[in-house]
C-alpha positions as CSV (number, residue, x, y, z in Angstrom):
1,M,-18.2,158.3,139.8
2,Q,-20.1,156.9,142.7
3,V,-18.5,156.4,146.2
4,G,-20.2,154.1,148.7
5,F,-19.2,153.6,152.4
6,L,-19.7,150.0,153.4
7,G,-18.0,150.3,156.9
8,G,-15.4,152.3,158.8
9,A,-17.7,155.4,158.8
10,R,-17.8,157.2,162.1
11,E,-16.1,154.1,163.6
12,V,-12.7,152.3,163.7
13,G,-13.0,148.9,162.1
14,R,-14.6,147.0,159.2
15,M,-13.2,149.5,156.6
16,G,-14.8,149.1,153.2
17,I,-15.3,151.6,150.3
18,S,-16.9,151.0,147.0
19,V,-15.9,153.1,144.0
20,K,-18.1,152.7,140.9
21,S,-17.5,154.1,137.4
22,K,-19.8,153.6,134.4
23,T,-18.8,150.0,133.9
24,T,-16.4,149.1,136.8
25,Q,-16.7,148.6,140.6
26,L,-13.6,148.6,142.8
27,L,-13.5,147.7,146.5
28,L,-10.9,149.6,148.6
29,D,-10.3,147.4,151.7
30,Y,-12.9,145.0,153.3
31,G,-12.1,144.5,157.0
32,V,-13.7,143.3,160.2
33,M,-14.7,144.9,163.5
34,L,-12.9,142.9,166.2
35,E,-15.4,142.3,168.9
36,R,-16.6,139.1,170.6
37,Q,-18.2,138.2,167.3
38,P,-16.5,139.8,164.2
39,G,-18.5,142.6,162.6
40,F,-18.5,142.9,158.8
41,P,-19.0,145.7,156.3
42,M,-22.2,145.9,154.2
43,H,-22.5,143.0,151.8
44,V,-21.5,143.4,148.1
45,P,-22.4,140.6,145.7
46,P,-19.0,139.3,144.6
47,K,-20.0,139.0,141.0
48,E,-20.5,142.8,140.9
49,V,-16.9,143.5,142.0
50,D,-14.3,143.8,139.3
51,A,-11.2,144.1,141.6
52,L,-10.3,144.5,145.2
53,I,-7.5,146.8,146.4
54,L,-5.9,146.3,149.8
55,T,-4.1,149.2,151.6
56,H,-2.5,147.2,154.4
57,S,-2.6,144.0,156.4
58,H,-4.4,145.0,159.6
59,L,-7.6,143.0,160.1
60,D,-9.8,146.1,160.3
61,H,-8.9,146.6,156.6
62,S,-8.2,143.1,155.4
63,G,-10.1,140.6,157.6
64,A,-13.2,140.1,155.5
65,I,-11.6,139.9,152.0
66,P,-11.7,136.0,151.8
67,I,-15.5,136.3,151.5
68,F,-15.0,137.2,147.9
69,Y,-13.2,133.9,147.2
70,I,-16.0,131.5,148.4
71,E,-16.9,131.2,144.7
72,G,-14.8,132.4,141.8
73,K,-11.7,134.6,141.8
74,R,-11.6,138.4,141.8
75,P,-8.2,140.0,141.3
76,L,-6.7,141.5,144.5
77,Y,-4.2,144.3,144.1
78,T,-1.5,144.9,146.7
79,N,2.2,144.4,147.0
80,K,3.8,141.1,147.9
81,L,5.0,142.1,151.4
82,N,1.6,143.4,152.3
83,L,-0.1,140.2,151.0
84,E,2.2,137.9,153.0
85,L,1.7,139.9,156.2
86,T,-2.1,139.8,155.6
87,Q,-1.9,136.1,155.3
88,I,-0.3,135.8,158.7
89,L,-3.0,137.9,160.3
90,I,-6.0,136.3,158.6
91,Q,-4.6,132.8,159.4
92,D,-4.5,133.7,163.1
93,F,-7.9,135.3,162.8
94,I,-9.4,132.1,161.3
95,H,-7.7,130.0,164.0
96,L,-9.2,132.2,166.8
97,S,-12.6,133.0,165.3
98,G,-13.4,130.3,162.9
99,Y,-16.8,129.5,164.4
100,Y,-18.1,133.0,163.6
101,L,-16.6,133.3,160.1
102,P,-18.3,132.6,156.7
103,F,-14.9,131.5,155.2
104,E,-12.1,129.0,156.0
105,Y,-8.4,128.5,155.1
106,I,-9.3,127.4,151.6
107,E,-10.8,130.8,150.8
108,L,-7.6,132.5,152.2
109,K,-5.5,130.2,149.9
110,T,-7.6,131.2,146.9
111,M,-7.3,134.9,147.9
112,M,-3.5,134.5,148.0
113,K,-3.5,133.0,144.5
114,S,-5.6,135.8,143.1
115,N,-3.2,138.5,144.1
116,K,-1.7,140.8,141.4
117,H,1.4,142.4,142.8
118,L,1.5,146.2,142.4
119,D,4.6,148.3,143.1
120,Y,4.2,151.9,144.4
121,G,3.6,154.4,141.6
122,V,2.8,151.8,138.9
123,S,-0.6,152.4,137.2
124,E,-3.0,149.5,136.7
125,T,-6.2,149.5,134.7
126,V,-9.3,147.4,135.3
127,G,-12.3,148.1,133.0
128,D,-12.6,151.9,132.6
129,A,-10.8,152.7,135.9
130,S,-7.1,153.0,136.6
131,F,-5.3,153.2,139.9
132,Q,-2.0,153.2,141.6
133,L,-0.6,152.6,145.1
134,L,1.4,155.2,147.1
135,N,3.5,154.7,150.2
136,A,1.4,155.3,153.3
137,G,4.1,155.0,156.0
138,H,1.8,153.1,158.3
139,T,3.0,149.5,158.3
140,P,5.6,147.7,156.1
141,G,4.1,147.6,152.6
142,S,1.1,149.8,153.5
143,S,-0.5,151.9,150.7
144,S,-2.8,154.8,149.9
145,V,-4.8,154.4,146.7
146,L,-5.2,156.9,143.8
147,V,-8.1,156.1,141.5
148,E,-9.0,157.7,138.2
149,A,-12.3,157.0,136.5
150,D,-15.1,158.9,134.7
151,G,-12.7,161.9,134.4
152,K,-12.5,162.1,138.2
153,R,-9.5,161.6,140.5
154,L,-9.9,160.1,144.0
155,L,-7.3,159.6,146.8
156,F,-8.0,157.1,149.7
157,T,-5.4,157.6,152.3
158,G,-6.0,154.4,154.1
159,D,-4.2,154.5,157.5
160,F,-1.2,156.8,157.0
161,N,1.7,158.4,158.8
162,M,3.6,161.4,157.5
163,E,6.4,161.2,160.1
164,D,9.5,159.1,159.6
165,T,9.9,156.4,162.1
166,K,12.8,154.0,162.8
167,L,11.1,151.4,160.6
168,L,9.5,153.4,157.8
169,K,9.6,156.5,155.7
170,G,6.6,158.8,156.2
171,A,4.0,159.3,153.5
172,N,4.3,162.2,151.1
173,F,1.4,162.5,148.7
174,D,1.9,164.6,145.5
175,C,-1.1,163.7,143.5
176,G,-1.9,167.0,141.7
177,D,-5.5,168.2,141.6
178,L,-8.1,165.8,143.1
179,D,-11.9,165.6,143.0
180,V,-12.2,163.4,146.1
181,V,-10.2,162.8,149.2
182,I,-11.2,160.0,151.6
183,T,-9.0,160.5,154.7
184,E,-8.7,158.6,158.0
185,S,-9.5,160.6,161.1
186,T,-8.2,158.4,163.9
187,Y,-6.4,161.1,165.8
188,A,-8.2,164.2,164.6
189,S,-8.5,165.5,168.1
190,E,-4.9,165.1,169.3
191,D,-1.2,165.1,168.3
192,H,1.5,162.6,169.2
193,T,4.6,163.2,171.2
194,P,7.4,164.2,168.7
195,R,9.2,160.9,167.8
196,P,12.8,161.9,169.0
197,E,11.4,163.0,172.4
198,L,9.2,159.8,172.7
199,E,12.1,157.5,171.9
200,E,14.4,159.2,174.5
201,R,11.7,158.9,177.2
202,F,10.9,155.3,176.3
203,V,14.5,154.0,176.1
204,G,15.3,155.8,179.3
205,A,12.3,154.2,181.1
206,C,13.3,150.8,179.9
207,T,16.9,151.3,181.0
208,D,15.8,152.5,184.4
209,V,13.7,149.4,185.1
210,V,16.2,146.8,183.7
211,S,19.3,148.4,185.3
212,K,17.6,147.9,188.7
213,G,17.0,144.2,188.0
214,G,13.5,144.3,186.6
215,I,11.8,143.0,183.4
216,V,9.9,145.2,181.0
217,L,7.0,143.6,179.1
218,I,6.1,145.4,175.9
219,P,2.9,144.1,174.4
220,A,3.0,145.1,170.8
221,F,1.2,144.4,167.5
222,G,3.0,141.6,165.6
223,V,3.1,143.5,162.3
224,G,4.9,146.8,162.4
225,R,4.8,147.9,166.1
226,A,7.0,145.0,167.4
227,Q,9.6,145.6,164.7
228,E,9.5,149.4,165.4
229,I,10.1,148.9,169.1
230,A,13.1,146.5,168.4
231,C,14.6,149.1,166.0
232,T,14.0,151.9,168.5
233,L,15.9,150.1,171.3
234,Y,18.7,149.0,169.0
235,G,19.0,152.4,167.3
236,N,19.2,154.1,170.7
237,K,22.0,151.8,171.9
238,F,19.9,149.9,174.5
239,K,22.5,147.6,176.0
240,Y,20.4,145.0,177.8
241,P,18.8,141.8,176.5
242,V,15.7,142.0,174.3
243,V,13.5,139.0,173.8
244,F,11.2,138.7,170.8
245,D,8.1,136.4,170.8
246,G,4.8,135.5,169.2
247,M,3.6,136.4,165.7
248,A,6.2,139.2,165.6
249,R,8.8,136.5,164.8
250,E,7.0,135.2,161.6
251,A,6.2,138.8,160.5
252,S,9.8,139.8,160.9
253,R,11.0,136.9,158.8
254,V,8.6,137.9,156.0
255,I,9.7,141.6,156.2
256,M,13.4,140.5,156.1
257,N,12.7,139.2,152.5
258,D,11.3,142.6,151.3
259,K,13.6,145.1,153.0
260,E,13.2,147.6,150.2
261,F,10.0,148.8,151.9
262,L,12.0,149.9,155.0
263,R,13.5,153.2,155.8
264,D,16.8,151.7,157.0
265,P,17.2,148.0,156.0
266,K,20.6,147.7,157.8
267,L,19.1,149.0,161.1
268,F,16.3,146.5,160.8
269,T,18.6,143.6,160.0
270,D,21.0,144.5,162.8
271,A,18.1,145.0,165.3
272,M,16.6,141.6,164.3
273,H,20.0,139.9,164.8
274,S,20.4,141.6,168.2
275,V,17.3,140.2,169.8
276,D,16.8,136.7,171.3
277,W,14.1,134.8,169.5
278,V,11.8,132.7,171.6
279,E,11.2,129.3,169.9
280,G,9.2,127.5,172.6
281,W,8.1,127.3,176.2
282,R,11.6,126.6,177.5
283,D,12.8,129.9,175.9
284,R,9.7,131.7,177.3
285,R,10.4,130.7,180.9
286,R,14.2,131.4,180.5
287,A,13.3,135.0,179.3
288,L,11.8,135.7,182.8
289,R,14.9,134.6,184.7
290,N,17.1,137.6,184.0
291,P,16.5,141.4,183.7
292,G,15.6,142.6,180.2
293,V,12.9,143.6,177.8
294,V,10.3,141.2,176.3
295,I,8.5,142.3,173.1
296,S,5.4,140.2,172.4
297,P,1.9,140.3,170.8
298,A,-0.9,140.9,171.5
299,G,-0.6,144.7,171.6
300,M,-3.8,145.0,173.8
301,L,-3.0,141.9,175.8
302,K,-5.9,140.1,174.1
303,G,-4.3,136.8,173.4
304,G,-0.8,135.8,172.3
305,P,2.2,135.1,174.6
306,S,1.9,138.5,176.3
307,Q,-0.9,137.0,178.5
308,F,1.6,134.4,179.8
309,Y,4.3,137.1,180.4
310,I,2.0,139.5,182.2
311,S,0.9,136.7,184.6
312,K,4.5,136.5,185.7
313,V,5.9,140.1,185.2
314,G,2.8,141.7,186.7
315,K,3.4,140.2,190.2
316,K,6.6,142.2,191.0
317,A,6.8,145.9,191.7
318,N,10.3,146.2,190.2
319,N,9.0,145.1,186.8
320,A,7.1,147.2,184.2
321,V,4.5,146.9,181.5
322,F,4.9,149.5,178.8
323,L,2.0,149.7,176.4
324,V,3.0,151.1,173.0
325,S,-0.3,150.8,171.1
326,F,-3.7,152.4,171.3
327,Q,-5.9,150.5,173.7
328,I,-9.5,149.9,172.6
329,P,-12.1,150.2,175.4
330,G,-13.0,146.7,176.6
331,T,-9.6,145.2,176.0
332,P,-7.4,143.9,178.8
333,G,-4.8,146.5,177.9
334,K,-7.3,149.3,178.4
335,E,-8.4,147.8,181.7
336,L,-4.8,147.6,182.8
337,L,-4.1,151.2,181.8
338,D,-7.2,152.7,183.5
339,K,-7.5,150.4,186.6
340,G,-4.2,148.7,187.1
341,I,-5.9,145.3,186.9
342,C,-5.7,142.5,184.4
343,T,-7.8,139.3,183.9
344,I,-5.4,136.4,184.0
345,D,-6.7,132.8,183.7
346,G,-10.2,134.0,184.3
347,K,-9.3,135.8,187.5
348,V,-9.0,139.6,187.9
349,R,-5.6,140.4,189.4
350,K,-4.0,143.6,190.6
351,I,-0.9,144.3,188.7
352,K,2.0,145.3,190.9
353,A,4.4,146.2,188.1
354,K,4.7,149.8,186.9
355,V,2.3,150.5,184.0
356,Q,2.9,153.2,181.5
357,H,1.7,154.1,178.0
358,F,4.1,155.4,175.2
359,D,2.3,156.7,172.1
360,F,4.2,154.9,169.3
361,S,1.4,155.5,166.9
362,S,1.7,154.7,163.2
363,H,-1.2,157.1,162.4
364,C,-1.0,160.9,161.7
365,G,-1.8,163.1,164.6
366,A,-4.2,166.1,164.1
367,T,-1.6,168.5,162.8
368,H,-0.4,166.1,160.1
369,L,-4.0,165.2,159.1
370,K,-4.7,168.9,158.6
371,E,-1.4,169.5,156.8
372,N,-2.2,166.8,154.3
373,L,-5.6,168.3,153.5
374,K,-4.0,171.8,153.1
375,K,-1.6,170.4,150.5
376,V,-4.2,168.8,148.3
377,G,-4.6,170.3,144.9
378,G,-7.9,171.4,143.4
379,K,-11.2,171.7,145.4
380,P,-11.9,168.1,146.3
381,K,-14.9,166.8,148.2
382,V,-13.6,165.4,151.5
383,F,-14.9,162.3,153.2
384,C,-13.6,161.7,156.8
385,V,-13.7,158.1,157.9
386,H,-11.9,155.7,160.3
387,G,-12.5,157.7,163.5
388,A,-14.4,157.1,166.7
389,E,-15.8,159.4,169.4
390,G,-16.7,162.2,167.0
391,N,-13.3,162.5,165.3
392,C,-14.7,162.1,161.7
393,E,-17.2,164.9,162.3
394,L,-14.4,167.0,163.9
395,L,-12.1,166.8,161.0
396,A,-14.9,167.3,158.4
397,K,-16.0,170.4,160.2
398,W,-12.4,171.8,160.3
399,A,-11.9,171.2,156.6
400,N,-15.2,172.9,155.8
401,T,-14.6,175.9,158.1
402,E,-10.8,176.4,157.6
403,L,-10.2,175.3,154.1
404,G,-13.6,176.0,152.5
405,L,-13.8,172.4,151.2
406,E,-17.1,170.5,151.0
407,S,-16.5,167.9,153.7
408,V,-18.6,165.1,155.1
409,A,-18.4,162.5,157.8
410,P,-20.4,159.8,156.0
411,R,-22.5,157.1,157.7
412,T,-22.3,153.4,156.8
413,G,-24.5,152.7,153.8
414,E,-24.4,156.2,152.3
415,T,-23.4,156.7,148.7
416,F,-22.4,159.9,146.9
417,Q,-22.3,160.9,143.2
418,I,-19.1,162.8,142.3
């Protein structure tokens, strides 16, 4: 078996992994780096790829897959919910970035038609390789991938979370002995606040602002995070109005049709019925007239209705902006968190509203990343990917020193024979 790292090595973004057996090549994810101009993984001739496997919908894992549908059709394996959420995100990506992309809506449409739905735990064979998807606990429908080929067994975690959240059950891998583990390393250097404590602090902070007549803006990713926040508020009996806007609405409608992927389908349904759905600019302006919570993409304030809301909410000291996602350096959300300023309509403005970050991460923290590697059977070779600021190297060194496993933080373009 040969494993090649096309992107996502010592960085977060443009994830892409090639797994080759004697006669078959599989691609695990093929995403983009979201910068001013999108960055892509290393090129792979489409005719050499036998199948693509997608772990989850986020663009850093999915955004470049339509490239493989410019000519011909390659089978794409993922579940139906993940595919439909991916379509929402890539459609928006094309709309915003079309000038820089080598594909258009027609390639996305061909990609959708080329999907082969695969349920968790069901084995599929392509050529001389077989694989199955396992629950990753990251976003609705997210997966890890177990590949068997050439007598070797490989687990790619994708982005994963072992802790139960209001929305999803945590991942629990029981794969037997493995020869290769490719693990994300996003938070290899830190742990997250325990979820019950985080929820209590968050709901308390929202209640404090709204009960005093303020509005809380919660910029949140449209797929996963927005729904998690709505379920957290409802599940903790938050009694004030909650408004739901942007891409989160369409994603929620899709998730509503595949509730078997959720930890508590009734909680999700009740939470979605409890919020006020914004259907246009009249609703948007009305949402700012009374105290309450507004949940709206984009999670880093880079586009989406959240830019409109912060231009209004940010002017008053009795309001608040609660960031619930990781803020990438260079984004408006990071600028707001570090400097208390935000660029609105091309002008840098001081935000008077209270600004606070709550770590509602859907990734494992350092302790769970290490626990997962401790539980792995056999003596696998470990590759640490999807981490910035030295986190891949940090986790690889720990696995080597503490577990005695041969561990590497590969670089983009490197290939390894297993």
